[in-house]
C-alpha positions as a Markdown table, in Angstrom:
| # | Residue | x | y | z |
|---|---|---|---|---|
| 1 | Unk | 10.8 | 36.9 | -52.1 |
| 2 | Unk | 6.9 | 37.8 | -51.3 |
| 3 | Unk | 6.3 | 35.2 | -48.3 |
| 4 | Unk | 9.1 | 37.4 | -46.4 |
| 5 | Unk | 7.2 | 40.6 | -46.7 |
| 6 | Unk | 9.4 | 41.7 | -49.5 |
| 7 | Unk | 7.5 | 43.4 | -53.1 |
| 8 | Unk | 11.0 | 44.3 | -54.5 |
| 9 | Unk | 13.8 | 43.9 | -55.8 |
| 10 | Unk | 15.3 | 46.8 | -53.8 |
| 11 | Unk | 13.1 | 46.2 | -50.9 |
| 12 | Unk | 15.6 | 42.9 | -51.1 |
| 13 | Unk | 18.5 | 45.0 | -51.2 |
| 14 | Unk | 18.3 | 47.0 | -48.8 |
| 15 | Unk | 17.8 | 43.5 | -46.0 |
| 16 | Unk | 20.9 | 41.8 | -47.9 |
| 17 | Unk | 22.8 | 45.4 | -47.2 |
| 18 | Unk | 23.5 | 45.8 | -50.9 |
| 19 | Unk | 23.0 | 47.7 | -54.3 |
| 20 | Unk | 19.5 | 46.4 | -56.1 |
| 21 | Unk | 21.4 | 46.2 | -58.8 |
| 22 | Unk | 23.4 | 43.8 | -57.5 |
| 23 | Unk | 20.9 | 41.4 | -56.8 |
| 24 | Unk | 19.2 | 42.1 | -60.1 |
| 25 | Unk | 22.4 | 40.5 | -61.5 |
| 26 | Unk | 22.5 | 38.0 | -59.7 |
| 27 | Unk | 18.8 | 36.6 | -60.2 |
| 28 | Unk | 19.8 | 36.7 | -63.6 |
| 29 | Unk | 22.2 | 33.3 | -63.4 |
| 30 | Unk | 19.3 | 31.4 | -62.1 |
| 31 | Unk | 18.7 | 31.4 | -66.4 |
| 32 | Unk | 21.9 | 29.7 | -66.3 |
| 33 | Unk | 21.6 | 26.5 | -68.2 |
| 34 | Unk | 20.1 | 23.6 | -66.1 |
| 35 | Unk | 23.4 | 21.9 | -67.3 |
| 36 | Unk | 25.9 | 24.3 | -65.6 |
| 37 | Unk | 23.7 | 24.9 | -62.7 |
| 38 | Unk | 23.9 | 21.1 | -61.6 |
| 39 | Unk | 27.7 | 21.6 | -62.5 |
| 40 | Unk | 28.2 | 23.8 | -60.4 |
| 41 | Unk | 25.9 | 22.5 | -57.7 |
| 42 | Unk | 28.0 | 19.5 | -57.8 |
| 43 | Unk | 31.3 | 20.3 | -58.1 |
| 44 | Unk | 31.6 | 22.8 | -55.1 |
| 45 | Unk | 35.7 | 23.6 | -54.3 |
| 46 | Unk | 36.8 | 26.8 | -53.2 |
| 47 | Unk | 39.1 | 26.6 | -56.8 |
| 48 | Unk | 35.9 | 26.8 | -58.6 |
| 49 | Unk | 33.8 | 29.5 | -56.2 |
| 50 | Unk | 36.8 | 31.0 | -57.4 |
| 51 | Unk | 37.3 | 31.0 | -60.7 |
| 52 | Unk | 33.6 | 31.0 | -61.9 |
| 53 | Unk | 32.8 | 35.0 | -61.1 |
| 54 | Unk | 29.2 | 36.5 | -60.6 |
| 55 | Unk | 30.1 | 38.6 | -64.4 |
| 56 | Unk | 31.7 | 35.1 | -66.3 |
| 57 | Unk | 28.9 | 33.2 | -65.5 |
| 58 | Unk | 26.6 | 35.8 | -66.0 |
| 59 | Unk | 27.4 | 36.5 | -69.9 |
| 60 | Unk | 27.3 | 32.4 | -70.6 |
| 61 | Unk | 23.2 | 33.7 | -69.7 |
| 62 | Unk | 22.8 | 35.3 | -72.7 |
| 63 | Unk | 24.1 | 32.5 | -75.5 |
| 64 | Unk | 21.4 | 29.5 | -76.0 |
| 65 | Unk | 22.0 | 26.7 | -74.3 |
| 66 | Unk | 24.2 | 25.0 | -76.6 |
| 67 | Unk | 26.5 | 27.7 | -77.4 |
| 68 | Unk | 26.7 | 28.4 | -73.5 |
| 69 | Unk | 27.6 | 24.6 | -72.3 |
| 70 | Unk | 30.3 | 24.3 | -74.8 |
| 71 | Unk | 31.9 | 28.0 | -73.5 |
| 72 | Unk | 31.7 | 26.6 | -69.6 |
| 73 | Unk | 33.3 | 23.6 | -70.9 |
| 74 | Unk | 36.4 | 25.7 | -72.2 |
| 75 | Unk | 36.2 | 28.1 | -68.5 |
| 76 | Unk | 36.1 | 24.0 | -66.4 |
| 77 | Unk | 39.6 | 23.3 | -68.1 |
| 78 | Unk | 40.3 | 26.6 | -68.4 |
| 79 | Unk | 39.8 | 27.4 | -63.7 |
| 80 | Unk | 41.1 | 23.3 | -63.7 |
| 81 | Unk | 44.9 | 24.3 | -65.7 |
| 82 | Unk | 44.3 | 27.0 | -63.3 |
| 83 | Unk | 44.0 | 25.3 | -59.9 |
| 84 | Unk | 45.8 | 22.2 | -61.0 |
| 85 | Unk | 42.3 | 20.1 | -60.8 |
| 86 | Unk | 42.4 | 17.0 | -62.9 |
| 87 | Unk | 39.5 | 14.9 | -63.0 |
| 88 | Unk | 39.0 | 11.3 | -63.1 |
| 89 | Unk | 37.5 | 10.0 | -66.2 |
| 90 | Unk | 37.0 | 13.5 | -68.6 |
| 91 | Unk | 34.1 | 14.4 | -66.6 |
């Protein structure tokens, strides 16, 4: 942020034309466990984008890694059922 001359979340929010609270909530997602971030980076389909809202993912940040991963796997199954996604090899 500072490399762009931004010294606060409020400044970033003004630049993005959103609230500082929204910027803060999105930055919290950086605290997601690595396996979850990796899955989301590798599975960039519209179905997953629609299912995994910022609100749903934020709830995982507050959990320990193992619990968050188990809950995330259940969420993936829910997303797949809703969208009719079938993945090979049970990944």
